[in-house]
C-alpha positions, 0 to 999 in steps of 0.5 A: 609688049604693051601699048606705048603711051602718048606721053612717051611718043611726045617725049620721043618726038621732042628728043628726035626734033631737038637732036635734029636742031642740035645737028643743024646748029652744030653744023652751022657753028662748024661752018661759021665758027661763031660762038653764039651758034656754039651755045645754041647748039649746046642748048639744043643738045641738053634739050635732047638729053632732057627729051630722052630722060623720061624714056630712060626713066621708063626703060629703067623703071624709075631707077633714076632717083633724082629724076626731077632734080636732073630735069630742073638742072637741065632746064637751067643749063638750057636757059643759060646756054640760050642766054649766053648765045644771045649775049655773044656776038 
């Protein structure tokens, strides 16, 4: 097994941190039932997906052809979820 690149370690850390933030936000949503928290939780969920996407790309050796497109689409979804979370009361 070769050395793990620092970039991969950062992707893992981002994925884990955003997963933890998703769990915290989702738990808060379940307790309060405020839609604002639901959208914030969704944003962190998609951010976690985006964090783990490069790791999947490394594992499957670039078999994810539209990698850039998926990443940009997730960026848009994340921003939309945060925007909706800010708008909702």
